C-alpha positions in Angstrom: -13.8 58.6 40.7 -12.6 62.2 41.0 -9.8 62.8 43.5 -9.5 59.1 44.2 -6.2 57.2 44.1 -6.2 53.9 42.1 -3.4 51.5 42.7 -2.6 50.2 39.2 -0.3 47.3 40.3 -2.9 46.0 42.7 -5.4 45.6 39.9 -3.3 42.7 38.6 -2.2 41.1 41.8 -4.1 37.9 43.0 -4.1 39.2 46.6 -4.1 42.9 45.8 -6.2 45.6 47.2 -9.1 44.9 44.8 -9.2 41.1 45.0 -12.1 39.0 46.3 -12.2 35.7 48.2 -11.3 33.0 45.6 -11.5 35.6 42.8 -15.3 35.8 43.1 -17.3 38.7 44.5 -19.8 36.7 46.4 -21.9 39.8 47.3 -22.3 40.5 43.6 -23.3 36.9 43.0 -25.8 36.9 45.8 -27.3 40.2 44.6 -27.6 38.8 41.1 -29.6 35.7 42.3 -31.9 37.9 44.5 -32.5 40.3 41.7 -33.4 37.6 39.2 -35.7 35.6 41.4 -38.8 37.9 41.0 -38.8 37.5 37.2 -38.3 33.8 37.1 -42.0 32.9 37.6 -43.0 35.1 34.7 -40.3 33.6 32.5 -41.5 30.1 33.3 -45.1 31.0 32.6 -44.2 32.7 29.3 -42.0 29.7 28.3 -44.7 27.2 28.9 -47.4 29.2 27.2 -47.9 28.6 23.4 -46.3 31.5 21.5 -45.2 33.0 24.8 -48.2 35.3 24.9 -49.9 35.2 28.3 -53.6 35.9 28.0 -54.2 37.4 31.4 -50.9 38.4 32.8 -50.4 38.5 36.6 -48.1 40.9 38.4 -45.2 38.5 38.1 -45.8 38.2 34.3 -45.7 42.0 34.1 -42.4 42.0 36.0 -41.0 39.6 33.5 -42.1 41.9 30.7 -39.8 44.6 32.2 -37.1 42.1 33.4 -34.1 44.2 32.2 -35.3 47.2 34.2 -36.5 45.3 37.2 -33.3 43.2 37.7 -31.1 46.3 37.1 -33.0 48.4 39.7 -33.1 45.6 42.3 -29.4 44.7 41.8 -28.4 48.3 42.1 -30.3 48.8 45.3 -29.3 45.5 46.9 -25.6 46.0 46.0 -25.6 49.5 47.6 -27.3 48.1 50.7 -24.6 45.4 51.0 -21.9 48.0 50.4 
């Protein structure tokens, strides 16, 4: 943010410099969906297993174990790619 100019009035305008189509950043929504998809199978498996403890976890179960980190890393990379 150093040496960047920020238009303060445009932050609050509906059609300002920083607005999105219909008020929604569709690239961010798409990235969120794509980043969450890999951990959904592990979540479903854990949710349908008694006590949530999977006896022999698969790769997707391991991804779900680290879902916070996996989804953050994927969303970061995908959002930069869509830049």
